[in-house]
A tleap script that builds the chain and sets N, CA, C and O, in Angstrom:
source leaprc.protein.ff14SB
mol = sequence {
  NMET ALA HIE ASP LEU ASP GLN LYS ILE GLU
  ALA MET VAL GLU LYS TYR THR GLU LEU LEU
  LEU GLY GLU SER ASP GLU THR LEU LYS GLY
  GLU VAL LYS SER TRP ILE ILE TYR SER PHE
  ILE ALA LYS GLN MET PRO PRO LEU VAL LYS
  HIE TRP ASN GLN LEU TYR PRO GLU GLY LYS
  GLN GLU MET MET GLU LEU ILE THR LYS ILE
  LYS ASP LEU ASN GLU LYS GLN ARG GLN GLN
  LYS PRO ASP ASP ASN LYS LYS CLYS
}
set mol.1.N position { -20.903 15.297 0.399 }
set mol.1.CA position { -19.876 14.379 -0.024 }
set mol.1.C position { -19.348 13.547 1.152 }
set mol.1.O position { -19.036 12.370 0.978 }
set mol.2.N position { -19.248 14.131 2.323 }
set mol.2.CA position { -18.755 13.404 3.490 }
set mol.2.C position { -19.686 12.250 3.842 }
set mol.2.O position { -19.231 11.176 4.235 }
set mol.3.N position { -20.996 12.476 3.701 }
set mol.3.CA position { -21.965 11.417 3.997 }
set mol.3.C position { -21.764 10.238 3.049 }
set mol.3.O position { -21.843 9.081 3.464 }
set mol.4.N position { -21.506 10.533 1.784 }
set mol.4.CA position { -21.264 9.493 0.786 }
set mol.4.C position { -20.023 8.681 1.159 }
set mol.4.O position { -20.025 7.454 1.054 }
set mol.5.N position { -18.977 9.358 1.589 }
set mol.5.CA position { -17.761 8.669 2.008 }
set mol.5.C position { -18.030 7.812 3.244 }
set mol.5.O position { -17.542 6.685 3.333 }
set mol.6.N position { -18.798 8.332 4.189 }
set mol.6.CA position { -19.150 7.569 5.389 }
set mol.6.C position { -19.848 6.264 5.021 }
set mol.6.O position { -19.557 5.213 5.592 }
set mol.7.N position { -20.768 6.337 4.067 }
set mol.7.CA position { -21.490 5.138 3.634 }
set mol.7.C position { -20.536 4.120 3.011 }
set mol.7.O position { -20.659 2.917 3.244 }
set mol.8.N position { -19.604 4.606 2.232 }
set mol.8.CA position { -18.643 3.712 1.586 }
set mol.8.C position { -17.708 3.072 2.609 }
set mol.8.O position { -17.375 1.892 2.500 }
set mol.9.N position { -17.292 3.847 3.595 }
set mol.9.CA position { -16.446 3.306 4.665 }
set mol.9.C position { -17.227 2.262 5.458 }
set mol.9.O position { -16.692 1.203 5.788 }
set mol.10.N position { -18.487 2.555 5.762 }
set mol.10.CA position { -19.332 1.599 6.484 }
set mol.10.C position { -19.464 0.290 5.711 }
set mol.10.O position { -19.406 -0.792 6.295 }
set mol.11.N position { -19.643 0.394 4.399 }
set mol.11.CA position { -19.754 -0.804 3.565 }
set mol.11.C position { -18.459 -1.615 3.616 }
set mol.11.O position { -18.491 -2.844 3.673 }
set mol.12.N position { -17.324 -0.922 3.593 }
set mol.12.CA position { -16.038 -1.610 3.660 }
set mol.12.C position { -15.864 -2.299 5.017 }
set mol.12.O position { -15.409 -3.441 5.077 }
set mol.13.N position { -16.220 -1.619 6.094 }
set mol.13.CA position { -16.102 -2.207 7.431 }
set mol.13.C position { -17.038 -3.405 7.560 }
set mol.13.O position { -16.679 -4.417 8.161 }
set mol.14.N position { -18.227 -3.290 7.001 }
set mol.14.CA position { -19.170 -4.410 7.056 }
set mol.14.C position { -18.599 -5.629 6.329 }
set mol.14.O position { -18.654 -6.742 6.854 }
set mol.15.N position { -18.059 -5.434 5.143 }
set mol.15.CA position { -17.480 -6.546 4.377 }
set mol.15.C position { -16.253 -7.104 5.085 }
set mol.15.O position { -16.066 -8.320 5.130 }
set mol.16.N position { -15.418 -6.237 5.635 }
set mol.16.CA position { -14.234 -6.683 6.369 }
set mol.16.C position { -14.646 -7.540 7.567 }
set mol.16.O position { -14.056 -8.590 7.823 }
set mol.17.N position { -15.659 -7.081 8.292 }
set mol.17.CA position { -16.160 -7.827 9.447 }
set mol.17.C position { -16.658 -9.198 9.017 }
set mol.17.O position { -16.367 -10.205 9.661 }
set mol.18.N position { -17.404 -9.227 7.932 }
set mol.18.CA position { -17.937 -10.490 7.414 }
set mol.18.C position { -16.805 -11.442 7.009 }
set mol.18.O position { -16.845 -12.629 7.335 }
set mol.19.N position { -15.812 -10.931 6.311 }
set mol.19.CA position { -14.689 -11.773 5.894 }
set mol.19.C position { -13.846 -12.228 7.085 }
set mol.19.O position { -13.357 -13.357 7.112 }
set mol.20.N position { -13.681 -11.351 8.058 }
set mol.20.CA position { -12.860 -11.650 9.228 }
set mol.20.C position { -13.529 -12.642 10.172 }
set mol.20.O position { -12.885 -13.551 10.696 }
set mol.21.N position { -14.844 -12.451 10.382 }
set mol.21.CA position { -15.540 -13.208 11.418 }
set mol.21.C position { -16.595 -14.180 10.899 }
set mol.21.O position { -17.124 -14.991 11.659 }
set mol.22.N position { -16.896 -14.101 9.617 }
set mol.22.CA position { -17.901 -14.997 9.051 }
set mol.22.C position { -19.308 -14.473 9.122 }
set mol.22.O position { -20.230 -15.096 8.594 }
set mol.23.N position { -19.493 -13.344 9.762 }
set mol.23.CA position { -20.799 -12.704 9.866 }
set mol.23.C position { -20.591 -11.236 10.202 }
set mol.23.O position { -19.506 -10.819 10.610 }
set mol.24.N position { -21.660 -10.461 10.021 }
set mol.24.CA position { -21.565 -9.034 10.324 }
set mol.24.C position { -22.906 -8.539 10.837 }
set mol.24.O position { -23.942 -8.744 10.204 }
set mol.25.N position { -22.876 -7.892 11.978 }
set mol.25.CA position { -24.043 -7.181 12.495 }
set mol.25.C position { -23.523 -5.891 13.128 }
set mol.25.O position { -22.315 -5.664 13.178 }
set mol.26.N position { -24.417 -5.068 13.600 }
set mol.26.CA position { -24.002 -3.759 14.129 }
set mol.26.C position { -23.037 -3.891 15.304 }
set mol.26.O position { -22.079 -3.124 15.407 }
set mol.27.N position { -23.279 -4.848 16.180 }
set mol.27.CA position { -22.401 -5.037 17.339 }
set mol.27.C position { -21.005 -5.459 16.900 }
set mol.27.O position { -20.008 -4.889 17.342 }
set mol.28.N position { -20.942 -6.456 16.033 }
set mol.28.CA position { -19.638 -6.924 15.557 }
set mol.28.C position { -18.901 -5.835 14.790 }
set mol.28.O position { -17.689 -5.679 14.944 }
set mol.29.N position { -19.624 -5.081 13.962 }
set mol.29.CA position { -18.983 -3.988 13.226 }
set mol.29.C position { -18.383 -2.968 14.189 }
set mol.29.O position { -17.267 -2.496 13.973 }
set mol.30.N position { -19.108 -2.627 15.240 }
set mol.30.CA position { -18.599 -1.676 16.226 }
set mol.30.C position { -17.365 -2.203 16.932 }
set mol.30.O position { -16.413 -1.461 17.175 }
set mol.31.N position { -17.385 -3.494 17.262 }
set mol.31.CA position { -16.228 -4.097 17.923 }
set mol.31.C position { -15.020 -4.134 16.989 }
set mol.31.O position { -13.895 -3.861 17.407 }
set mol.32.N position { -15.259 -4.472 15.731 }
set mol.32.CA position { -14.160 -4.506 14.762 }
set mol.32.C position { -13.597 -3.102 14.548 }
set mol.32.O position { -12.383 -2.937 14.431 }
set mol.33.N position { -14.464 -2.092 14.494 }
set mol.33.CA position { -13.982 -0.706 14.358 }
set mol.33.C position { -13.075 -0.336 15.528 }
set mol.33.O position { -12.005 0.241 15.330 }
set mol.34.N position { -13.501 -0.667 16.743 }
set mol.34.CA position { -12.686 -0.363 17.926 }
set mol.34.C position { -11.345 -1.080 17.853 }
set mol.34.O position { -10.308 -0.494 18.162 }
set mol.35.N position { -11.361 -2.333 17.449 }
set mol.35.CA position { -10.145 -3.132 17.317 }
set mol.35.C position { -9.215 -2.534 16.262 }
set mol.35.O position { -8.006 -2.439 16.473 }
set mol.36.N position { -9.790 -2.130 15.118 }
set mol.36.CA position { -8.997 -1.525 14.041 }
set mol.36.C position { -8.315 -0.249 14.542 }
set mol.36.O position { -7.113 -0.062 14.347 }
set mol.37.N position { -9.078 0.613 15.179 }
set mol.37.CA position { -8.535 1.892 15.650 }
set mol.37.C position { -7.444 1.669 16.695 }
set mol.37.O position { -6.367 2.259 16.610 }
set mol.38.N position { -7.725 0.817 17.678 }
set mol.38.CA position { -6.749 0.548 18.732 }
set mol.38.C position { -5.469 -0.049 18.142 }
set mol.38.O position { -4.364 0.374 18.484 }
set mol.39.N position { -5.626 -1.029 17.258 }
set mol.39.CA position { -4.463 -1.686 16.650 }
set mol.39.C position { -3.639 -0.713 15.819 }
set mol.39.O position { -2.410 -0.725 15.874 }
set mol.40.N position { -4.314 0.121 15.059 }
set mol.40.CA position { -3.610 1.095 14.225 }
set mol.40.C position { -2.819 2.073 15.091 }
set mol.40.O position { -1.640 2.325 14.838 }
set mol.41.N position { -3.470 2.617 16.104 }
set mol.41.CA position { -2.793 3.583 16.968 }
set mol.41.C position { -1.650 2.909 17.726 }
set mol.41.O position { -0.592 3.510 17.910 }
set mol.42.N position { -1.855 1.666 18.167 }
set mol.42.CA position { -0.799 0.945 18.886 }
set mol.42.C position { 0.448 0.783 18.023 }
set mol.42.O position { 1.568 0.824 18.532 }
set mol.43.N position { 0.256 0.601 16.722 }
set mol.43.CA position { 1.401 0.449 15.818 }
set mol.43.C position { 2.014 1.793 15.438 }
set mol.43.O position { 3.230 1.896 15.278 }
set mol.44.N position { 1.187 2.815 15.295 }
set mol.44.CA position { 1.668 4.119 14.837 }
set mol.44.C position { 2.205 4.996 15.965 }
set mol.44.O position { 3.174 5.732 15.779 }
set mol.45.N position { 1.575 4.916 17.126 }
set mol.45.CA position { 1.965 5.760 18.265 }
set mol.45.C position { 1.902 4.952 19.562 }
set mol.45.O position { 1.026 5.188 20.395 }
set mol.46.N position { 2.813 4.013 19.738 }
set mol.46.CA position { 2.785 3.188 20.948 }
set mol.46.C position { 2.756 3.978 22.257 }
set mol.46.O position { 2.075 3.553 23.191 }
set mol.47.N position { 3.468 5.115 22.372 }
set mol.47.CA position { 3.404 5.857 23.633 }
set mol.47.C position { 1.987 6.348 23.964 }
set mol.47.O position { 1.608 6.414 25.133 }
set mol.48.N position { 1.216 6.689 22.940 }
set mol.48.CA position { -0.157 7.132 23.184 }
set mol.48.C position { -0.991 5.994 23.751 }
set mol.48.O position { -1.754 6.197 24.695 }
set mol.49.N position { -0.856 4.806 23.190 }
set mol.49.CA position { -1.608 3.655 23.690 }
set mol.49.C position { -1.148 3.295 25.099 }
set mol.49.O position { -1.969 2.949 25.948 }
set mol.50.N position { 0.150 3.371 25.351 }
set mol.50.CA position { 0.666 3.096 26.697 }
set mol.50.C position { 0.065 4.084 27.701 }
set mol.50.O position { -0.353 3.692 28.790 }
set mol.51.N position { 0.025 5.352 27.330 }
set mol.51.CA position { -0.567 6.374 28.192 }
set mol.51.C position { -2.054 6.083 28.415 }
set mol.51.O position { -2.539 6.143 29.545 }
set mol.52.N position { -2.772 5.769 27.336 }
set mol.52.CA position { -4.208 5.470 27.434 }
set mol.52.C position { -4.439 4.262 28.334 }
set mol.52.O position { -5.353 4.264 29.159 }
set mol.53.N position { -3.607 3.222 28.175 }
set mol.53.CA position { -3.735 2.018 29.001 }
set mol.53.C position { -3.538 2.332 30.483 }
set mol.53.O position { -4.214 1.760 31.338 }
set mol.54.N position { -2.609 3.244 30.784 }
set mol.54.CA position { -2.370 3.629 32.174 }
set mol.54.C position { -3.503 4.496 32.714 }
set mol.54.O position { -3.890 4.388 33.877 }
set mol.55.N position { -4.022 5.355 31.846 }
set mol.55.CA position { -5.099 6.258 32.239 }
set mol.55.C position { -6.422 5.516 32.430 }
set mol.55.O position { -7.209 5.845 33.317 }
set mol.56.N position { -6.651 4.523 31.594 }
set mol.56.CA position { -7.910 3.762 31.607 }
set mol.56.C position { -7.628 2.263 31.680 }
set mol.56.O position { -7.806 1.555 30.688 }
set mol.57.N position { -7.192 1.769 32.839 }
set mol.57.CA position { -6.876 0.335 32.937 }
set mol.57.C position { -8.086 -0.557 32.660 }
set mol.57.O position { -7.941 -1.660 32.133 }
set mol.58.N position { -9.274 -0.080 33.014 }
set mol.58.CA position { -10.471 -0.875 32.716 }
set mol.58.C position { -10.732 -0.905 31.212 }
set mol.58.O position { -11.213 -1.908 30.684 }
set mol.59.N position { -10.421 0.172 30.533 }
set mol.59.CA position { -10.543 0.212 29.073 }
set mol.59.C position { -9.546 -0.728 28.415 }
set mol.59.O position { -9.866 -1.404 27.436 }
set mol.60.N position { -8.339 -0.766 28.960 }
set mol.60.CA position { -7.322 -1.687 28.445 }
set mol.60.C position { -7.803 -3.122 28.599 }
set mol.60.O position { -7.667 -3.927 27.678 }
set mol.61.N position { -8.366 -3.445 29.764 }
set mol.61.CA position { -8.860 -4.804 30.003 }
set mol.61.C position { -9.986 -5.148 29.026 }
set mol.61.O position { -10.015 -6.245 28.468 }
set mol.62.N position { -10.907 -4.211 28.824 }
set mol.62.CA position { -11.994 -4.436 27.868 }
set mol.62.C position { -11.443 -4.645 26.462 }
set mol.62.O position { -11.927 -5.502 25.722 }
set mol.63.N position { -10.440 -3.870 26.098 }
set mol.63.CA position { -9.849 -3.997 24.766 }
set mol.63.C position { -9.155 -5.342 24.616 }
set mol.63.O position { -9.258 -5.969 23.562 }
set mol.64.N position { -8.451 -5.797 25.643 }
set mol.64.CA position { -7.790 -7.098 25.572 }
set mol.64.C position { -8.826 -8.216 25.416 }
set mol.64.O position { -8.603 -9.174 24.676 }
set mol.65.N position { -9.952 -8.090 26.114 }
set mol.65.CA position { -11.031 -9.074 25.971 }
set mol.65.C position { -11.625 -9.029 24.565 }
set mol.65.O position { -11.934 -10.069 23.983 }
set mol.66.N position { -11.782 -7.833 24.026 }
set mol.66.CA position { -12.309 -7.671 22.674 }
set mol.66.C position { -11.349 -8.270 21.644 }
set mol.66.O position { -11.783 -8.946 20.711 }
set mol.67.N position { -10.067 -8.029 21.806 }
set mol.67.CA position { -9.064 -8.588 20.893 }
set mol.67.C position { -9.111 -10.112 20.935 }
set mol.67.O position { -9.054 -10.765 19.893 }
set mol.68.N position { -9.213 -10.676 22.123 }
set mol.68.CA position { -9.308 -12.132 22.265 }
set mol.68.C position { -10.567 -12.657 21.590 }
set mol.68.O position { -10.526 -13.681 20.908 }
set mol.69.N position { -11.682 -11.966 21.777 }
set mol.69.CA position { -12.943 -12.378 21.150 }
set mol.69.C position { -12.817 -12.380 19.630 }
set mol.69.O position { -13.222 -13.338 18.972 }
set mol.70.N position { -12.262 -11.319 19.079 }
set mol.70.CA position { -12.122 -11.214 17.622 }
set mol.70.C position { -11.174 -12.294 17.102 }
set mol.70.O position { -11.444 -12.906 16.069 }
set mol.71.N position { -10.080 -12.533 17.798 }
set mol.71.CA position { -9.146 -13.586 17.383 }
set mol.71.C position { -9.822 -14.953 17.412 }
set mol.71.O position { -9.645 -15.757 16.497 }
set mol.72.N position { -10.591 -15.214 18.457 }
set mol.72.CA position { -11.295 -16.498 18.568 }
set mol.72.C position { -12.326 -16.669 17.455 }
set mol.72.O position { -12.413 -17.734 16.844 }
set mol.73.N position { -13.108 -15.618 17.192 }
set mol.73.CA position { -14.101 -15.691 16.120 }
set mol.73.C position { -13.437 -15.862 14.757 }
set mol.73.O position { -13.945 -16.584 13.900 }
set mol.74.N position { -12.302 -15.198 14.561 }
set mol.74.CA position { -11.574 -15.333 13.300 }
set mol.74.C position { -11.041 -16.751 13.134 }
set mol.74.O position { -11.117 -17.322 12.046 }
set mol.75.N position { -10.507 -17.315 14.197 }
set mol.75.CA position { -9.985 -18.681 14.132 }
set mol.75.C position { -11.116 -19.668 13.836 }
set mol.75.O position { -10.947 -20.595 13.045 }
set mol.76.N position { -12.248 -19.466 14.464 }
set mol.76.CA position { -13.415 -20.316 14.209 }
set mol.76.C position { -13.835 -20.200 12.740 }
set mol.76.O position { -14.155 -21.201 12.100 }
set mol.77.N position { -13.832 -18.983 12.218 }
set mol.77.CA position { -14.184 -18.742 10.816 }
set mol.77.C position { -13.202 -19.457 9.890 }
set mol.77.O position { -13.610 -20.062 8.898 }
set mol.78.N position { -11.938 -19.391 10.204 }
set mol.78.CA position { -10.915 -20.035 9.370 }
set mol.78.C position { -11.065 -21.552 9.365 }
set mol.78.O position { -10.859 -22.195 8.336 }
set mol.79.N position { -11.422 -22.121 10.507 }
set mol.79.CA position { -11.579 -23.571 10.599 }
set mol.79.C position { -12.808 -24.055 9.834 }
set mol.79.O position { -12.813 -25.173 9.318 }
set mol.80.N position { -13.838 -23.234 9.757 }
set mol.80.CA position { -15.060 -23.611 9.049 }
set mol.80.C position { -14.931 -23.428 7.546 }
set mol.80.O position { -15.655 -24.064 6.779 }
set mol.81.N position { -14.027 -22.575 7.121 }
set mol.81.CA position { -13.839 -22.267 5.709 }
set mol.81.C position { -13.139 -23.437 5.020 }
set mol.81.O position { -12.115 -23.909 5.513 }
set mol.82.N position { -13.665 -23.913 3.897 }
set mol.82.CA position { -12.978 -25.004 3.200 }
set mol.82.C position { -11.617 -24.551 2.686 }
set mol.82.O position { -11.450 -23.405 2.270 }
set mol.83.N position { -10.666 -25.443 2.717 }
set mol.83.CA position { -9.313 -25.116 2.268 }
set mol.83.C position { -9.258 -25.198 0.750 }
set mol.83.O position { -9.256 -26.289 0.180 }
set mol.84.N position { -9.214 -24.048 0.103 }
set mol.84.CA position { -9.207 -23.978 -1.354 }
set mol.84.C position { -7.947 -24.608 -1.943 }
set mol.84.O position { -7.971 -25.094 -3.074 }
set mol.85.N position { -6.869 -24.605 -1.203 }
set mol.85.CA position { -5.619 -25.166 -1.721 }
set mol.85.C position { -5.705 -26.676 -1.910 }
set mol.85.O position { -5.065 -27.220 -2.810 }
set mol.86.N position { -6.479 -27.355 -1.083 }
set mol.86.CA position { -6.610 -28.802 -1.200 }
set mol.86.C position { -7.435 -29.190 -2.419 }
set mol.86.O position { -7.289 -30.295 -2.942 }
set mol.87.N position { -8.295 -28.293 -2.871 }
set mol.87.CA position { -9.148 -28.569 -4.016 }
set mol.87.C position { -8.388 -28.480 -5.329 }
set mol.87.O position { -8.790 -29.085 -6.323 }
set mol.88.N position { -7.303 -27.735 -5.340 }
set mol.88.CA position { -6.561 -27.510 -6.588 }
set mol.88.C position { -5.620 -28.639 -6.900 }
set mol.88.O position { -4.925 -28.601 -7.915 }
savepdb mol mol.pdb
quit
């Protein structure tokens, strides 16, 4: 049963990645997973993320670069997407 759930979660992450970035591949899915986990923990347990950032400053830098990359790809995706509101 756990394997079945894993497959369903993977499918959801793949679709989320596609909707967020306009495309989905294994690399992007992995980056989005890391971003999701980091963002969730940062909101739920900020002291843990602060501790992790201090313990792994290079990891923090990599995460900040990843967040910037995802934001940039998302913005690019939004600009390419036709505005449905103008059509109505």
